[in-house]
N, C-alpha and C positions, 0 to 999 in steps of 0.2 A: 198896215203896220196896225202891229196890237198893242194895246194897252197895258199898261199889269195894274193889275188894282191890288191894295192890300188883302194876304189871305185871311181867311175864318175857316179855321178847322174843322170841317166838316164830320160828322162821328161815322158818317154810313161811308170815309172816302178811304181806300184802302192808308197806309202806312208807306208814305216814298219811295222806300229802300225794296218796298214787295214789285210798287209799280214798277219800281225803277228796274228789277230782277224779269219782271215780264216781259218788259223792251230790249231787253235782250244784254244790259249793261254788268252780265255776272252773277254768281253766287248771292241772296241776300245781303250775305255778310260782307263781301266786294262793296258792292253799294251800300252798305254803313263806310265803309272806308273811306269810299268818295265821298258821300256824304261829309265825314268829319275834315277832310280834306277841304273845307271849304268850296267844292268844286260846282257847289249843285244851290239856284239862288229857283226861288218861287214870290213867281209873284212883285220881281226885283228886289226879293229880299233873301239873305244866306240863309239854307233854308237849316234847319235841323233835327238831331236824331230825334223821331217820334212824331214827326209832323207828320199830316194827311196831307194828302193830294191828288185831286180829280185832274187826270190827263186829258181828260177832254173840256177841263173846266177851265182848270188853272193852266198859267204861262209858266212852264219849267224849262229851266234851261241846263244845262249840264256843261260846263267846261263849255261855256257861251253859247253851245246851239242847239237851236230845242229837244226838247227828247222826242224819241223816237217812240212812234205810236207803239202800243203793248201789242206784242204776239197772241193771235190766238189759243186759248187754255189746248192741248192736247194730249191726248192719253191713249196708250198701246200697248198693246199685249205683243213678245216675242217669245217664241222656242228656242231657248240657245241652244244649239249641237255644244258637246265636243270640241277642242278644238279652239274659241272663241271668248273672247279676250270682254269682261264685264270691265268697261272702259271706256272713253271717249277719243286716245290720241292708242297708236295700236308699239305691241312692245315686243322684242324682237321676233318682227316679223306678222305676229299672230294678228289675222282680222279680229275686229271686234265688234258690238254688237251695233255699233254705228252704222257700222255695212252692211248690216242684213236688212233695212228698212229704207222705208223711201219715204222724203219727209220732205221737204223747205226750211222747218223752224227748229229751230236750235231743241233738243230732248235729249235726259238726264237717265242715267238708270238708275231707279230708286233699291240698294240695296246692291249685295252683289253674287254672282258665283263663280268657283274657280277655275278655272282653264278646264280640267277633268271633267267636270260637271255639268248640269244637263237640268233643261225646264225651262218656267217663267220668269219671265222679266217684266218688269212695267219700267215703261220708258215712259215721261212726262216735264212739261214746261210748268208743274203748280209744285214749286218748291213748298207751297205751306203742308199739301197732303204728301211728301217725298219728305219729310222731317216726321209727320205725325208717323210713318209707316216704318219708319227707319231709327229713331231713340231710341232709345231703349227703355225710358220709363212710358210708354205706350205700351209696350207688351203685344203686339201683336202678334200674335201666331204664323206661320211657315210650316207647314207642310211639303215632306216627303218622301218619296218610294227611293229603298236605298237595297242596293244588295250584295248583302257582304258575301262570303267565301264558305261560309256552311251558317246553319244556325243556330242563332244564340241560347246558352242555359236557359233558364230562371234566377240564376244568380248573377247573369252579366243583365240578364233585359230589368231585372232590379236596381242595380247598381246603374242601369244607361237611366231608370225612368227618376230617380233619389237625387242625382248628380254626380261627376266623379270632377275631383282635382288635375287639372291635367296640366302638366311640366310646362311652363312659363307662361303657361297661359290662366288658372285661377281652378276657380271650383265652379262648372255649369250649375244652372237652375236642372229645375225639376223639370223633366222630359212626358208625354207620351209617347210610347213607345209597344210597339206591338206587330208580330210575326205576321205576316198579312200572306205569302205565296208559299205553297208545296209543291212538288220536291223542293225547288230554289229555293235559296234563304232571301225571301224578299222578305223585310218589315219596312212598318212605317214610323216615324218621328213628327213627334211636332212639339217646336222650341218653340222660345219667344225672346230670345237672344241672341247675339249676331255677332260672338266669337268665329274668330278666322279660323277656316276652316274645321267647324265644331265638329264637326258629324264624324268625318273620318279621324281627327285626335280623337275625338270621347270611345269608336272604335278601337282606335288602337290601343287605347290604356287598358281597357277591357282586354285585350287578347282577341282582337278583331280583327279583317282583312274589310276596306269597303273598295266593292267590283264596281261598283256606280252610285250616281245618287241623282236624283230626277227632283226636280221643285214641282209641286202639282199644286200647288195654294199661298196665297201672300192674305192675309186675313179673309176679305169676301171673293177675292177673285180666284179662279179657278182656270188653270192652264187647257180642264178638258181635251176634246180631242185635234188641238191644236199641232199641224205638223213638224215634226223638229224642222229649227230653218223656219217656219213660215210666221210672219207677225198679223196683225191686224188690228184697227182699232178699236178701242173700247165702245160696249153700247151706252147711252144715259143712263141705262138703268144699275149697269154697271158700276159707271162715274155713279149714281148717286148712290149705289150702294156700301160702295168704299169712305165718300165724305160721310157715310152714318155711321162707317165702322170706325173711323175716327174722330166721331163728333166733330165735323168739319163744315154743315152745313150754306152750299154756296150754291147762284147759279155758277152753270158754266158752260161755253163754250166752247165746241170743238171744228175740226175741221168738216169732218164727217161721219157719219153714222152706221151700223151694219145693219 
């Protein structure tokens, strides 16, 4: 029988909601709700938000049952093809990014690519890293190759770089935009925002039509030569560089490395 002992908050222990999220009890917000509802105890005492607990040391019960062991942190990249949803559940019969990867641990796509777009998707169960990469306040770069129906003129490029007002979405932030490939009208675009269909709607506002979008980079992570529909685990170096990019250094554990 495990004897509960009075909890002393260890400064290096993870916050309870983070440990629960890593153990598969839902998002960090969902775990916070479970804690607020009084369903979690630590060493015999009702848990409160802000509490730190070490699953290897403390006795943590969720709904009266011992908390599951945390899943190992997993980091994967996928080259999403067109016709695949960036979501966990299928809608309208379309396959999802989760259908394309093979992993026992539950992972989540970081950010979005619309159904018609292609390119880099990061999948992970590291909620802290995912939050840092997607929250607008962190302003991490996302780079795209975009095929248009025509080569944009200087006035169109200037407006795109300065930012445009999109109906129902608002003002876009300044972006880096350049003509990349000729004779085909490929351009490169780097943005830090995450408005819905931002590149397509910006092009439309400027009188241009998007024929193809390929995301090639998220922060320091690059798509490289990964084939469409293929996936792989991130290397330790790629994980470390991502963590440095989001200023979130931590020791990580991966299922396996390339």
